[in-house]
DSSP file (Angstrom, degrees, kcal/mol; ACC not computed):
  #  RESIDUE AA STRUCTURE BP1 BP2  ACC     N-H-->O    O-->H-N    N-H-->O    O-->H-N    TCO  KAPPA ALPHA  PHI   PSI    X-CA   Y-CA   Z-CA
    1    1 A M     >        0   0    0      0, 0.0     4,-2.0     0, 0.0     5,-0.2   0.000 360.0 360.0 360.0 -38.1   48.4   48.5   41.2
    2    2 A L  H  >  +     0   0    0      1,-0.2     4,-1.9     2,-0.2     5,-0.1   0.886 360.0  51.8 -62.5 -38.7   51.7   48.6   43.1
    3    3 A F  H  > S+     0   0    0      1,-0.2     4,-1.7     2,-0.2    -1,-0.2   0.902 108.7  49.8 -66.8 -39.8   49.9   49.8   46.2
    4    4 A K  H  > S+     0   0    0      1,-0.2     4,-2.2     2,-0.2    -1,-0.2   0.864 109.7  51.7 -67.1 -34.5   47.3   47.1   46.1
    5    5 A S  H  X S+     0   0    0     -4,-2.0     4,-2.6     2,-0.2    -1,-0.2   0.858 106.2  54.7 -68.9 -34.1   50.1   44.5   45.8
    6    6 A L  H  X S+     0   0    0     -4,-1.9     4,-2.0     2,-0.2    -2,-0.2   0.888 109.3  48.0 -63.2 -39.2   51.8   45.9   48.8
    7    7 A I  H  X S+     0   0    0     -4,-1.7     4,-2.3     2,-0.2    -2,-0.2   0.916 111.7  49.5 -67.5 -41.8   48.6   45.5   50.8
    8    8 A A  H  X S+     0   0    0     -4,-2.2     4,-2.3     2,-0.2    -2,-0.2   0.913 111.9  48.3 -63.2 -43.3   48.2   41.9   49.5
    9    9 A I  H  X S+     0   0    0     -4,-2.6     4,-2.5     1,-0.2    -1,-0.2   0.891 109.7  52.8 -64.8 -38.8   51.8   41.0   50.5
   10   10 A N  H  X S+     0   0    0     -4,-2.0     4,-2.1     2,-0.2    -2,-0.2   0.908 109.8  48.1 -64.6 -41.5   51.3   42.6   53.9
   11   11 A I  H  X S+     0   0    0     -4,-2.3     4,-2.1     2,-0.2    -2,-0.2   0.911 111.1  51.4 -65.4 -39.1   48.2   40.4   54.5
   12   12 A L  H  X S+     0   0    0     -4,-2.3     4,-2.4     1,-0.2    -2,-0.2   0.925 109.5  49.5 -62.3 -43.7   50.1   37.3   53.3
   13   13 A L  H  X S+     0   0    0     -4,-2.5     4,-2.4     1,-0.2    -1,-0.2   0.879 108.2  54.1 -65.7 -35.2   53.0   38.1   55.8
   14   14 A I  H  X S+     0   0    0     -4,-2.1     4,-2.3     2,-0.2    -1,-0.2   0.930 109.3  48.4 -61.8 -44.4   50.4   38.6   58.6
   15   15 A M  H  X S+     0   0    0     -4,-2.1     4,-2.3     2,-0.2    -2,-0.2   0.895 111.3  49.8 -62.3 -42.1   49.0   35.1   57.8
   16   16 A V  H  X S+     0   0    0     -4,-2.4     4,-2.5     2,-0.2    -1,-0.2   0.918 111.2  48.7 -62.9 -43.2   52.5   33.6   57.8
   17   17 A S  H  X S+     0   0    0     -4,-2.4     4,-2.1     1,-0.2    -2,-0.2   0.894 111.2  50.6 -64.9 -39.3   53.4   35.2   61.1
   18   18 A L  H  X S+     0   0    0     -4,-2.3     4,-1.9     1,-0.2    -1,-0.2   0.888 111.4  47.9 -65.0 -39.3   50.2   33.9   62.6
   19   19 A A  H  X S+     0   0    0     -4,-2.3     4,-2.3     2,-0.2    -2,-0.2   0.884 111.0  50.4 -69.5 -37.5   50.8   30.4   61.4
   20   20 A S  H  X S+     0   0    0     -4,-2.5     4,-2.7     2,-0.2    -2,-0.2   0.868 108.7  52.4 -68.8 -35.4   54.4   30.5   62.7
   21   21 A G  H  X S+     0   0    0     -4,-2.1     4,-2.0     2,-0.2    -1,-0.2   0.897 109.9  48.6 -63.0 -40.3   53.2   31.6   66.1
   22   22 A L  H  X S+     0   0    0     -4,-1.9     4,-2.1     2,-0.2     5,-0.2   0.896 111.9  49.6 -65.3 -40.2   50.7   28.8   66.2
   23   23 A F  H  X>S+     0   0    0     -4,-2.3     4,-2.6     1,-0.2     5,-0.7   0.929 112.2  46.5 -63.0 -45.9   53.5   26.3   65.2
   24   24 A F  H  X5S+     0   0    0     -4,-2.7     4,-0.7     1,-0.2    -1,-0.2   0.853 112.5  51.9 -66.1 -33.7   55.8   27.6   67.9
   25   25 A L  H  <5S+     0   0    0     -4,-2.0    -1,-0.2    -5,-0.2    -2,-0.2   0.886 118.6  34.7 -69.6 -38.1   53.1   27.6   70.5
   26   26 A S  H  <5S+     0   0    0     -4,-2.1    -2,-0.2    -5,-0.1    -1,-0.2   0.798 132.0  22.8 -88.8 -29.3   52.1   24.0   69.8
   27   27 A R  H  <5S+     0   0    0     -4,-2.6     2,-1.1    -5,-0.2    -3,-0.2   0.787 107.5  67.3-109.4 -34.4   55.4   22.3   68.9
   28   28 A D     << +     0   0    0     -4,-0.7    -1,-0.2    -5,-0.7     7,-0.1  -0.749  45.9 156.7 -99.8  97.2   58.3   24.3   70.4
   29   29 A S        +     0   0    0     -2,-1.1     3,-0.2     1,-0.1    -1,-0.2   0.521  62.5  71.0 -96.0  -5.7   58.1   24.1   74.2
   30   30 A S  S    S+     0   0    0      1,-0.2     2,-0.5     2,-0.0    -1,-0.1   0.837 103.7  31.1 -80.1 -32.1   61.7   24.8   74.9
   31   31 A E    >   -     0   0    0     -7,-0.1     3,-0.6     1,-0.1     4,-0.3  -0.914  54.9-179.7-135.6 108.4   61.8   28.5   74.0
   32   32 A K  T 3> S+     0   0    0     -2,-0.5     4,-1.5     1,-0.2     3,-0.4   0.580  74.4  77.6 -80.3 -11.2   58.7   30.7   74.6
   33   33 A T  H 3> S+     0   0    0      1,-0.2     4,-2.5     2,-0.2    -1,-0.2   0.771  85.0  64.0 -70.9 -22.7   60.4   33.9   73.3
   34   34 A R  H <> S+     0   0    0     -3,-0.6     4,-2.0     2,-0.2    -1,-0.2   0.862 102.3  49.2 -67.7 -35.5   59.9   32.6   69.7
   35   35 A V  H  > S+     0   0    0     -3,-0.4     4,-2.3    -4,-0.3     5,-0.2   0.930 112.2  47.3 -66.8 -46.8   56.1   32.8   70.2
   36   36 A V  H  X S+     0   0    0     -4,-1.5     4,-2.0     1,-0.2    -2,-0.2   0.903 112.7  49.3 -61.4 -43.6   56.3   36.3   71.6
   37   37 A R  H  X S+     0   0    0     -4,-2.5     4,-2.1     2,-0.2    -1,-0.2   0.891 110.9  50.2 -63.7 -40.5   58.5   37.5   68.7
   38   38 A S  H  X S+     0   0    0     -4,-2.0     4,-1.8     1,-0.2    -2,-0.2   0.911 112.7  45.5 -64.5 -43.3   56.2   36.0   66.2
   39   39 A L  H  X S+     0   0    0     -4,-2.3     4,-2.0     2,-0.2    -1,-0.2   0.811 109.9  55.2 -72.7 -30.2   53.2   37.6   67.6
   40   40 A T  H  X S+     0   0    0     -4,-2.0     4,-2.4     2,-0.2    -1,-0.2   0.907 107.2  50.3 -64.4 -44.1   55.1   40.9   67.9
   41   41 A V  H  X S+     0   0    0     -4,-2.1     4,-2.4     1,-0.2    -2,-0.2   0.897 109.0  52.6 -62.5 -39.2   55.9   40.8   64.2
   42   42 A R  H  X S+     0   0    0     -4,-1.8     4,-2.2     2,-0.2    -2,-0.2   0.905 109.3  48.9 -62.9 -42.4   52.1   40.1   63.5
   43   43 A V  H  X S+     0   0    0     -4,-2.0     4,-2.4     2,-0.2    -2,-0.2   0.922 112.1  47.9 -63.8 -44.3   51.1   43.2   65.5
   44   44 A V  H  X S+     0   0    0     -4,-2.4     4,-2.4     1,-0.2    -2,-0.2   0.908 112.3  49.2 -65.2 -40.0   53.6   45.4   63.7
   45   45 A L  H  X S+     0   0    0     -4,-2.4     4,-2.0     2,-0.2    -1,-0.2   0.875 110.4  52.0 -65.6 -36.6   52.5   44.1   60.3
   46   46 A S  H  X S+     0   0    0     -4,-2.2     4,-2.1     2,-0.2    -2,-0.2   0.905 109.3  48.7 -66.0 -41.7   48.9   44.7   61.3
   47   47 A I  H  X S+     0   0    0     -4,-2.4     4,-2.3     1,-0.2    -2,-0.2   0.910 110.9  50.2 -63.8 -43.3   49.6   48.2   62.3
   48   48 A S  H  X S+     0   0    0     -4,-2.4     4,-2.2     1,-0.2    -2,-0.2   0.849 108.3  54.3 -64.7 -31.8   51.5   48.8   59.0
   49   49 A L  H  X S+     0   0    0     -4,-2.0     4,-2.5     2,-0.2    -2,-0.2   0.924 108.3  48.1 -65.1 -42.9   48.5   47.3   57.1
   50   50 A I  H  X S+     0   0    0     -4,-2.1     4,-2.3     1,-0.2    -2,-0.2   0.916 112.4  48.9 -63.8 -41.3   46.2   49.8   58.7
   51   51 A L  H  X S+     0   0    0     -4,-2.3     4,-2.5     2,-0.2     5,-0.2   0.875 110.1  51.4 -65.0 -37.5   48.5   52.6   57.9
   52   52 A L  H  X S+     0   0    0     -4,-2.2     4,-2.8     2,-0.2    -2,-0.2   0.916 110.9  48.7 -64.6 -42.1   48.8   51.5   54.3
   53   53 A L  H  X S+     0   0    0     -4,-2.5     4,-2.1     2,-0.2    -2,-0.2   0.911 113.0  46.7 -64.6 -42.1   45.0   51.4   54.0
   54   54 A V  H  X S+     0   0    0     -4,-2.3     4,-2.4     2,-0.2     5,-0.2   0.930 115.0  45.8 -66.0 -46.0   44.6   54.9   55.5
   55   55 A I  H  X S+     0   0    0     -4,-2.5     4,-2.3     1,-0.2     6,-0.3   0.919 112.9  51.2 -63.0 -43.5   47.3   56.3   53.3
   56   56 A G  H  X>S+     0   0    0     -4,-2.8     6,-1.7    -5,-0.2     5,-1.4   0.887 110.8  48.7 -60.3 -40.6   45.9   54.6   50.2
   57   57 A Y  H  <5S+     0   0    0     -4,-2.1     3,-0.3    -5,-0.2    -2,-0.2   0.930 113.6  45.0 -65.2 -47.3   42.4   55.9   51.0
   58   58 A Y  H  <5S+     0   0    0     -4,-2.4    -2,-0.2     1,-0.2    -1,-0.2   0.799 115.6  46.4 -72.6 -27.9   43.6   59.5   51.5
   59   59 A T  H  <5S-     0   0    0     -4,-2.3    -1,-0.2    -5,-0.2    -2,-0.2   0.639 111.3-118.7 -87.0 -11.9   45.8   59.5   48.4
   60   60 A G  T  <5S+     0   0    0     -4,-1.0    -3,-0.2    -3,-0.3    -4,-0.1   0.558  79.0 123.6  88.4  10.4   43.2   57.9   46.2
   61   61 A A  S   <S+     0   0    0     -5,-1.4     2,-0.4    -6,-0.3    -4,-0.2   0.839  81.4  28.6 -72.3 -29.8   45.2   54.8   45.4
   62   62 A I  S    S-     0   0    0     -6,-1.7    -2,-0.3    -9,-0.1    -1,-0.1  -0.972  74.1-162.4-126.7 146.9   42.3   52.7   46.8
   63   63 A T        -     0   0    0     -2,-0.4    -6,-0.1    -3,-0.1    -5,-0.0  -0.955  24.5-109.4-127.9 147.0   38.7   53.6   46.8
   64   64 A P        -     0   0    0      0, 0.0     2,-0.5     0, 0.0     0, 0.0  -0.358  40.5-101.7 -70.3 155.2   35.8   52.1   48.9
   65   65 A N        -     0   0    0      1,-0.1     2,-0.3     2,-0.1     0, 0.0  -0.688  27.9-156.0 -79.6 124.4   33.2   50.0   47.1
   66   66 A A        +     0   0    0     -2,-0.5     2,-0.5    -3,-0.0    -1,-0.1  -0.256  38.7 142.8-101.0  45.4   30.1   52.0   46.6
   67   67 A V              0   0    0     -2,-0.3    -2,-0.1     1,-0.1     0, 0.0  -0.748 360.0 360.0 -87.6 126.5   27.6   49.2   46.3
   68   68 A M              0   0    0     -2,-0.5    -1,-0.1     0, 0.0    -2,-0.0   0.369 360.0 360.0-125.9 360.0   24.2   49.9   47.9
C-alpha cells in the first residue's frame, strides 16, 4: 500500500509542476528561468515515476490488470 501511495503522490506532484509551469508561462513574463525549472522538475518526476513503476512491477508490489 505504501508503494501505491508513493506512485499516487508522484503523479500529483507531476500535475502540480505542470500547472506551475503553465502559470509561469502565461503570467510571469519577467523571468523565463522559472518555466524551465518547473518543466525540469516535471521531467525528473516523470522519470522517477517510470522507475517506481518498473521497480514495483519487478518486486511484485504492483501487478498488471489481467482483464481480457
